[in-house]
C-alpha positions, 0 to 999 in steps of 0.5 A: 152242774153248769157254770153260771156266767151271768156276772161275766156277761154284765161286765162293761165293754171297757172292762172286757177290753181291758181283760182281753188286752191283759190276757193277750199281753201276759204270755207275750210279756212272760215270753219276752222276759224269758227271752223266748220267741214264738216258733213258726209252725213249719210247712210240715206242721201246717200241712198236717193241720190242713189234713185234720181241719174240721169239716167244711162249714155248711152255708146257713139257710136259716137264722137260729139263736145258738146257745153256748153252755158250759158243763162241769166235767170230771178230769178223769172219768175213770178215777173215782178218787180224782175230784178235779173238774173242768168246764166243757163247752157245747152249743145248743140250737133249740129253734125247733125243740118241743119238750121231750123231743129227741136230742140230736148230737153232732160230736166235735172231733179234733177241732174247735166247734162252731155254731154253724155246725148245728144251724145247717145241713142234713142233721139239722133238717132231720132234727127239725122234722122231729122237733129235736134239740141240736147239740154240738159237743166239743172234744176235750183238749180242742177249741176252748175245752181245755181240761188241764194245762200244760199239755205235758206228756204226763197230763195227756197220757192221763186225760186225753183219750177217746174213752175219756171224750166219749164219757164226757158226752155221756156226762153232758147228756146226764146233765141236760136230762136233769132238766124237765124238758130233756128228761124223756128225750131220746138221743141219736148222734152223728159225726164226721171223720174222727168224730164219726169213729166216736159216733160209732164207738159211743153206740157200741159202749153206751147202747142204752143211752144212744138210740143210733149213730150216723158215721160219715167217713169213720176210720175204725181200724187203727193202723201204724203204716197207713200206706193206702191213704196216698194211693187213694189220693193219687186215684183222685187226681188221675180219675178227677184231674186227668192222667196228665195231672197225676203224671205231672206230680209223679214226674216232679216228685221223681225229679226232686227225689233223684236230685237228692239221691245223686247228691244234689240235694242243695240244688233240690233245696234251692229249686223248692225254695227251702229255707237255709236251715234245711239239712240236705244230709238229714234223712228226716228233713228229706222225709219231711219235705216229701210228706208235706208235698203229699199232705198238701195234695191230700188236703185238697182231695180230702174235701173235694166235691166232684160237682164243684170240679175242685181237683180239675181246678187245682190241676189247671192251676198247677199246670199254669204255673209252668210247662216244666213239671218240677217248676210247676210243682215248686211254685204250686206248693209255695203258693199253697203254703206261703201265698206267693209271699216269697218266704222260704219253706221251712221243713225241718224235723227239729222245727216240727218237734220244737214247735210241738214242744213249745205247744205244751206250754202254749196250748191255744189252737194247738195240734198237739192233743191230736198228734198225741192221740195218733201216737197213743191210740191210732197211728194212721201215719199217711206214708209213701209205702204204696208204690201206686201213688205219685208222691214218691217213696221218701216219707215212711211211717217212721217219720211219724214214729220219730216225731212221736218219740221226739215230742212225747219220749222213748215210750212212744217209739215204734214198738210203743206205738204198735202196742198202743195201736194193737190195744185200740183195735182189741178194745173196739174191734177194728172193722168188727164193730159188733154194734147195731143201729149204725149207718156208715157212709164212705166216699169212694175216693176218700183215703180214710175209707181204707180203714173204715167200714166197707160194703162187707160191714154194710156201709154206703159207698158214694161214687167219686166222693171224698171225706164226709160227702153227705153232711149237707142238706139234700141238694139239686147238685147231689148225685143220685147215690148221695140223695138215696143215702141221705134219704136212707138215713132219714128213714133210719133215724125214724126207725131208731127213734121209734124202737 
C-alpha cells in the first residue's frame, strides 16, 4: 500500500530545482494576483507555537540510515463508504533490526517528525538491545502528512481527531506486517507530551496489537480552564530561579496590569513596545498580551533541565536587562520574540484570529490543526485562574474560548467546548485509564503533570524535572531518580515483550 517514489528520485537536479521554484512561486503569484499579503504570526501565536513545539532533538551518537516511507491511509478510518486516501510520512531506522524482532514506535504529536527522533535517546537504546526496528509516525495534519486541504472547519471536524490518528498508526502496522520480516514482530510504543497521551490511549484501544506503552508527560484529563499549569510554571521559577526571579516577574506584571486598570493603557503599551494596532480599550487584546508574557516564561520552563541550570540562566538575563522590574520584563519579552530587532510587539486578538483564518488556505507549518484539537477535544487552555502564580489575573480561559469561536465558528463557543471536553473524558476515562502495561513518567515541575497520571495512577515522578525529562540515554548528568526510572522502563519493556 506504499507509494512508489522511484521515478521522483530519478529526476535530474535541474528538474528538481525547477519544480521547487515553481512550487514556491505558485502561492506567491496567486496571492499577488488577489492582492493578498501573508499575515505575520503575532507574538501570541508565536508564544503558543513555542509551548507546543516538538520535544528537544537528542544529540546523535551514531550514524544511522533512516528510511523515509509513505503509507497509504484512509481519509476517514471510520466511514466504510469513504474511499478517499492520502499519503502518511513515516521514518524507519533498521540499523539494529533482525527479521521478526520487535517494532519500537515513537509516536509523532503536534509537530513535524525528524529522523533524529529515532537515531538517539533511550528508546533507541532499548530497541538496540532487542534488535528492534525503530519507527517514527507523523500525525495527520502535521509536518508533511496533510490528508486534505483546505484546513477548513468542515474538513478538520471530519478528519482531525486523536481517534483518527490512532487508527492511522494501527494501519501503518498492518501495512508493514504484510512484509515477511515484520509479520511476527511484537509492537511497543512511546510518546512525549500529546503523543504520550496517544501512547496511553492506543494501548487502551488496541491491546491486542500494542504490547506496552511508555508515556512521558502524558496529559490525560481534558480540561477547559487549565489554571494549575501556570501555577507550576511559577513554582519552577521560585524553586530553580530563586524567589527574586519570581518576585521580579510578579512585580512587573502587577505594574503593567495596574496601568491598564487605572486608565493608563497607552503608557503600558508604549513601555511594552506594543504595535500601534493594539487597542488599549479591547479586553481581548489585553488578555492576549498578558497571556503572551506568561507563555514565554512557560516555554522556557517546559523543557528546562535542572542539571543545565536553564531557569537560573534566564533569570540572570532577565535581571541584567534592568534594575527596574518592569523595564527588565519589557526588554526580556521583546528580546525573546524579536531578538532586539527593534520591531514592535503585535498582540491583537483580531491579528491572531486573522492569522489562523489565513492558515486554512495556507497550511504549510500550520498551528491550526492543533488549535482545532484543543477546541474540539482537549481544552487545556493555560489561564491566569490560579492566584498562586506571578503572571497576574488578566488572561482567563475565555481568551482561548473566544479564539476557538472566532476561528471555527459559533459551534465552538464556551458551551460547545465544554461539551467536547466532557465527551473526550467520557471516551477515554480521564485519569482512570483502565489499561495495563503503561509506564507513566512525570516531571515534578511540569505544568502538564496536573492533568496527567500521578502517584495514585502508578506514575514515576522525577524531582525538579519538567516536560518529557526521561527521553535521553542514561547519562552521568542524570539524577539518581532519573536513572532509576530509565532502568525501570528497560525492565518493563523486557516483560512486555516476553508476555
